[in-house]
Phi, psi and omega in degrees: 000149182285149177259154180296149182292334176237120183265133179298130181257154177304142183296344178294350180290352175238056177303145182304140174213160187301140175278131184279071177201154180301127182239153174280136179271193180296131178238151178292170175307135192300151176235122177224199175222164188291347178279355176094010178289130184294145176271178179299335182269358177099354178277149180266338187234146182269160175302321180297321178293318177301319180297321179293325178294318178297318179296322177301316180294314182292321178297319181290324177298320179295318180297327179284345179105017179295142176290315178212164179199157175218152179214149176219136177236139185215160177217137176226146178209159180179182181225133175230129181230135177231147176230160176210129181051044174079005181238144177296131182249320184205138172231123182226126171251133181240144172213119182232147175215150183201148171232123179245144183230137172239127182240137177245131170241098190065236178250030171254139187234140176225146180232146174204159180213162180209156172253004178263119184267010177290154182300320181296317181294321179295317178296321177295322180293318177297317178300318179297316178296321179296316180295322177297317180298319183297330185251013177264147179297148178295141175234112185297347182255000184274114173188168175294164176302151176298144184302325182283355176264351184292140179299130177294159186301324180299322178290321181297331182269002182299129179268112181258011174059047185263349188246111179221084181298146182253111180281077188244127174274162178298327179293316178297319180297318179297320179297316178298314180297319180293323175298320180296311180293318180299322178296321177296314183293330183276352184296321184198144181295344178282350171280104192255345186203178181209142171270002173114167176228154183214154175229134180227134176233114186231146176209155181206163171209160183208164169219136178222158178202156173212170190280005173261016169104004180267138172213124179180167178179168179198170178251153178211163179221158176209124183235151182208161175216139184208162176206150181228088179277159178239129179248153177085181180222160175058227185283350181259018179290138179225140180243145169212180184206162171208159181207168173225134182223126185213160173290321184252131182298330179294341181272352178295146171295158181292153176304321182294320179294317179297314181298313181298316183293320177299319179295318178300322179294316179295317180297323182294344182267355180296150182061036178294147181243164166268155178233160178287155178297135185203159168254131185198167173292151182231129175254119177269123173303149189307318177298326178282328182297336180300339179292336181287308173297332177297318178294323177298313180301315179301319185287334181249024173270151189306313182301315179293325183287313183285339174275354182058041180244042182228144176280359179239040176299143175055039182266357183299127180082000183252154178285122177247332178244169171297164186296339184276356187263136176226149174230126180242141178244132180219105181284355188252020177292125179298130181064011180294143181287343176247022183273146177194141178283350177198166181271185186295345178260000185084014181278147179298147176235159180200156175297145179201159174268117181274318176231131178228126182052039176086349183264142179281119180259345182199151174266185176242101192235140166270177178297318182294309182293328177296317178297318180300327183264359182069035183233188181254140177303145177255008180074034182243026170293118185105353175119185182278164181237111169043075178272134174244122186255113187227168176230140177292344181273349184288133175250159181298339181273001182279064176281188183299319179299319179294322179292325176295321177295322177294325177297319180075261176238122182168201186253131173254113186266125179242355179209140178233146180232147177083174181237050190277058176238121176266107186284350176279313183262339185088359180297136186232128177205117183218146172293147185210162170212163182168232185218141171274132185244134177228131180059030178079008180237142176296125180266310181193156177286149179229152178211177179055052177232165176232134175251140185217154178178199174234135186302325178300314180292322181295316179294318178292333185268014178289114182269330183201152174233128186283165174272000179278063189291148181222137178262120179239096183065238182267014183234136176236124184204151172270182176299148185238129178258118177257134191296327183197134174214162175274130177242112181265118178245220182278000000 
């Protein structure tokens, strides 16, 4: 069988390297003033001012007769620029601010929020939350986190290197986006069009406190660059995309690397075929593979468990994966996209083994869901923290080519469509495209197919995890080989 003219390369071929443009370096936690004058980092308000707003809210809740209360104030700002076919398409600057209040009257809870930071508006917001609490039904599990679960002050002050503002003008951002798109278009004459390229620089900070002894906050940033080229003409047109997203702008891949790799991906999909319906092993490319640990996290999170809407009910201590699979959580990874010195409730967080030798050692619980389940909070209010999905069988040489050889003959999935996961039953069905592999080598691209199975069987059927690791948000995982799935074609 013929091989594609452009072969998909492992994503490690575009390792991050400095962007050739003036970048903002590490800056201290922002300093502004209560009048709203912007600081050097782009924030309008200082941490001290935020702290005073929170204290105003908590003091007023106490005066109204609240049993307990919590408040959080935040500000976010950024720049997003997009181009298409070499022309500027959109420039957007965003600035958002909010103050939210939670008030408890006994075991009745009320919430309200405002974007007005005046004292009168804050007091009105607290009053609204208080009135909601007074007329809400009692919930025996509703209360602030227990005092002994609160993150100690030393942990709250932990510097995880999350804040790196990008001193980027709209003109500089447009130049970067155009370089990214131009690199994609220059890769091959068969790259004929583009859905555009974009650059985004975002940052935020917050301060929160509640009456069980928590006070804390920090600043963070997230920057990205992306492009979506189109290859081919007529009915054989194919689109793909690539991006780089980091806390620090210096860690982004170069515009040229992103553009070239996105183009190579689109080119590799040309002359895609339909295939007959078959059952076969499936290899998920590492960016797609992140969805499998993501489904696991959803299934063993507190809300799904206490509502009994999970396909992994009562899985604690039981084997859910093969014995070679482990999942580790670490909230303290420097510059990690899932890093935090405490969770959304101010509860302490710590590194832990979530899955060991295939067995589930822990759920993902907030204080509320833990009480509902008669368990202890795991510090996961707000989600998981930097999960690493590994296999004891993985060797350093298990790159994408090695994983294709392990696949042998079957489907290599590089794109998924839809949200076809039923978290109650575990049934899985999603549109897909990728490559048919024979004898460990890519034979030809395929499209217009559906892959189906059940998440329980898929997790149990993980045969290998590659060393070609990819970070997708708070999850890091290599390509994943599942022993058997249904592939519906023509």
